C-alpha positions as CSV (number, residue, x, y, z in Angstrom):
1,M,71.6,76.5,27.6
2,I,74.6,73.8,28.1
3,D,77.9,75.0,27.9
4,G,80.9,73.2,27.0
5,T,82.6,73.2,30.7
6,S,79.6,71.3,32.5
7,L,80.2,68.4,30.0
8,A,84.1,68.1,30.3
9,A,85.1,64.6,30.3
10,R,85.1,63.2,33.9
11,P,87.6,61.0,35.7
12,P,87.3,57.2,36.0
13,R,85.4,56.3,39.4
14,A,87.4,54.5,41.9
15,P,86.3,50.3,42.0
16,Q,83.6,49.6,44.3
17,A,84.3,47.7,47.1
18,K,82.8,43.8,46.9
19,P,81.2,42.6,50.0
20,A,83.4,40.6,52.7
21,A,82.9,36.9,52.7
22,D,81.3,35.3,55.8
23,P,84.1,33.4,57.6
24,A,81.6,30.6,58.4
25,T,80.0,30.1,55.4
26,G,82.4,31.7,52.8
27,A,79.6,33.4,51.1
28,A,79.4,37.2,50.4
29,S,77.3,38.9,52.4
30,A,73.9,40.3,51.0
31,A,73.8,43.8,49.7
32,P,71.1,45.8,51.3
33,D,69.1,45.5,48.1
34,D,69.4,41.6,48.4
35,T,68.2,41.8,51.9
36,T,65.3,44.1,50.9
37,A,64.2,41.9,48.1
38,Q,64.6,38.5,50.3
39,E,62.4,40.3,53.0
40,H,60.0,41.2,50.3
41,A,59.8,37.5,49.3
42,L,59.7,36.2,52.9
43,A,56.8,38.5,53.4
44,L,54.8,37.5,50.2
45,A,55.6,33.7,51.4
46,K,54.2,34.3,54.9
47,T,51.3,35.9,53.5
48,A,50.6,33.2,50.7
49,F,50.7,30.6,53.8
50,D,48.6,32.8,56.2
51,F,45.9,33.1,53.1
52,E,46.3,29.4,53.0
53,A,45.8,28.4,56.7
54,E,42.9,30.9,56.8
55,Q,41.6,29.0,53.9
56,D,41.7,25.5,54.9
57,A,40.5,26.4,58.7
58,E,37.2,27.9,56.3
59,F,36.9,25.1,54.2
60,E,37.2,22.4,57.8
61,R,34.7,24.7,59.4
62,E,32.2,24.1,56.5
63,R,33.0,20.5,56.5
64,E,32.0,20.2,59.9
65,A,28.9,22.4,59.5
66,L,28.0,20.0,56.9
67,E,28.8,16.9,58.9
68,A,26.6,18.1,61.3
69,L,23.6,18.8,58.9
70,L,23.9,15.4,57.8
71,L,23.6,13.6,60.7
72,A,21.0,15.9,61.9
73,Q,19.3,14.8,58.9
74,L,19.6,11.0,59.3
75,K,18.4,11.1,62.7
76,D,15.1,12.7,61.6
77,E,15.1,10.0,58.9
78,D,15.3,7.3,61.6
79,E,12.8,8.8,63.9
80,V,10.1,9.1,60.7
81,M,11.2,5.0,60.1
82,K,10.5,4.0,63.4
83,K,7.1,6.1,63.4
84,W,6.0,4.3,60.2
85,I,7.0,0.8,61.8
86,A,5.1,1.6,65.0
87,M,2.1,2.5,62.6
88,I,2.0,-0.6,60.7
89,G,2.8,-2.8,64.0
């Protein structure tokens, strides 16, 4: 059970010190929570960039494979056409 002594009024807290301003930029230095949030955002951006780069590379490999397949097919069709012309002539 709660007794009345633990609910006594507490004295007010001392004011929290504000972060010192950076002399070069004049901006307040980032608090540890801000730094962690920035690092998390940076990590997310890096992951998204890496995913996009990997996906672009895969699309490029696929395009090159399709281009090689198309060129091989055109070469085969050219050979067939040459044989038809040779049979006629």
